[in-house]
N, C-alpha and C positions, 0 to 999 in steps of 0.2 A: 513258725517257732515251737518247740516242741515243751513242754510243762516242766522236764530238769532244768530245764537253759534260765526258763522265767523261775525258778525257784533255786537257781547259781546266782541269779541279779538278786535277789530277796535277800539270800543268806550274806552275798559281799556289803550292801547296804546293810546290813545287822547290825544292832549293837546289843550286846550283850547282857549289858551292865543293866537292860531296862526288862530283862525275865523276869525279874521274882517281882518287883511292880505290878508287871501283868500278871502275874501270875497270883499277888494280893486281889486283885482290883478284879480278873473275871471267876474269885472261887470257886479254887479249881485239887480246895485242901479235900479228905473223906466227906464224903457226905455232903458235901457243898454242892450247888449244880454243872459246876465248871471242872469236875473230880475228869483230871486222866489226861486233860487237855495240854498240851506245849508248846512253846513259843519260842520262837528264836528272834526276838526285839526288838520290831518298828514301829513305828510312829506310821500313823492311817495315812495322813499326805504322803508319804516315800510309799505305800502300798500303792494306791490311788496312782497319783504317777508312773509307778513301770507295770500300772494295771492297764492304763491309756498309752502308754507308749510297744505294749501286746499286745492288743485290741484284737490286733487279725489274728492273733492266735488261732487254726483249728480248733472247732468244738471238742473234737476227739481230747484233745489235749487236756484245753479248759476242765475235762468234766477229770482227767485224773490229775490234774491239781486240784478238784477239790477235794478228792478222795486224802490229798495227804495231811499226816496226823498234824504238820502243824498252824496253828492257826491261823497266822498271817499268810498261809501261803492258799484256804480255802477262803482266808476274805480277799486277798488278791482275783483268784477266781470268778467269785461270786458277784465282784467288781467289771472285771470282764464281760460277765452277763450281761450286768446293767446295761453295758457300753453298746451290746451285742442286739438288744433286744431287739430295735426298730426295723433291724434287717431282717433279720431271721426267727422274726413270733415264736411259729410252731416249737422249732427247733430246740430254741432256747425253752421255752415255758416245759415242754417236755422233759430237757435234760434238769432242772428245777427240781420237778417233782419232784422224779426218778428217783435222784441224789439228794432228796431236803433228810437222810439223818444223818449227810457232812454238812447242814446248814441246823448248825449245833453251840448257837450262840446269843445271847441276847442282840448284841453286834451285828451278827450274821443276818441275821434275822430282818435286823430293823433296813441295812442300808438292801437288801434285797427282796425281803416281799411287797413292797409299796411300788417295784420297779420292775417288777415281773409279775406274780401273779394276780396281784392288783390290777395293773392295767390290762392284764390277755384277757380278762374275767369279764372288764364291764359291759362287753357286750355278747356274754354267751350265759350259761346255765353255773350258776355260783352256788350247786349243792354240792362241791369239793370243797367249801371252804366247811360246810358240815359236818363233812366226818370228819374232817382237818379236827374241828372244835371237838369231838368227843373224841380225841385222839388220846391213847394214857402217856402220847411221849408230850412235853410240855412247850415243846420247838415246835410242832405239827398246831397247837393253839393256838402258839403265838401267828404264826404264818399267817393264820387263819385272823387272826384278830386284825394285824396289821397290813392285812392285803385291803382292807376297808377304806386306808388314808387314801388310795385310790380315786375309789369311790365319793371320800367325802370333799373332797378336792374340786367333782363334779358335781354336788349337790346332792348326790345317792346316798339318804340316812339311815332307811330302814336295816339293810343288812348289820351294817355297824350297833344301833342298836337290840337288833334278834339276838346278836353276837353278845351279848355285852353283859346280855339278857340272862345267857348262859353261863357266864362266865363269872357269874354272880355265886356260884355254889364252886367255884376251881380254888383250891387252896394253896397256888400257889403265887407266893407274893410279886414277882415276877410276872406272874400274869392278871394279876393286879393293877400291878404298876402300867402296862402296856395299853389293857379295857381304861382302863380313867386317861389314860392319854386321848385316845383315839373317840370320851367321850368328851375332853376338853373341845380338843379339834371340832367337834362335831357343834357342840354349842357356837361357838366363834360364828358358824353356820346360821344356825335357828338352836338363840336360844332359850327359847319357850318352850321347845321339843326336847332339847335336854332338862329346865327345870322338869318338864311332867314324870319322866324319863328317872329325877332322880329322887321326886316325893315319891311316885307310885313304890321304889325298891329299898329307899332312905332304910329304913329299920334291918333286911337281911345286908346291905352293900359292906362289900370289905372297906376297913378304915381307911386302906391306902389307895383303893379303887378312887372314893365318895372323896376325896383330898385332894388327890390329881385331876378328877373329874373338873371341880368348883377350884382351881389354879386362879383364875383368871377375871372370877367374882368379884363383887369388891369386898372387903373387910368388913363390913355387916351382914351380909348375905354370907360370908363363907362362916360365921360365928354363930348363924341362925343355921344352917345347916350343920354344922358338927357338935351343937349345940338339941340337936331334933326339938327347936322352937318351930321353924317354916313352915309357913301356911299354905 
């Protein structure tokens, strides 16, 4: 199977009436984070079904698909990579990192980093995450943060906290949301650890990050944190 044949299948199943909504949803206007992105009009379940059908496509062709300008094509390529990861871990990870400039949307990061870069780095040196966290590219920074989702699931929490501390100074709302989300997941595993982190950084923490982090707290606890009255 070639990238062109997969793209043909994606277009065959597309619904152009979905394009305008996708453009608004993914903020493609001038000055917005998704500026310039293009869509052909496909729902995520349909993309996943096509990816599953063509999951044995050679990685060289998946790489071409990942470089396509259509958002849905890039998503399909990333889903294929997640399906292929266990069979060819090194090759999939290397391709992912080499072509990560095409992983340029919050949804593209979120479906891939916890299933490729996260698992790959579970038992390896993780310094690459701190290099990504220092990148000027927001999507690199989000890949770093979302990769720790895998660690959290393994009760390995320190890198999430270290990256969250770095992200306290991030200017992007999408990073505040991603970091708060990972802190929330960490809190499901170790609430005292999350409480300690939040209390330590409460004054400097972006409001959105805090709201996401405390989403599973009781109403009373949320009120205390948001008012700054937590002890």
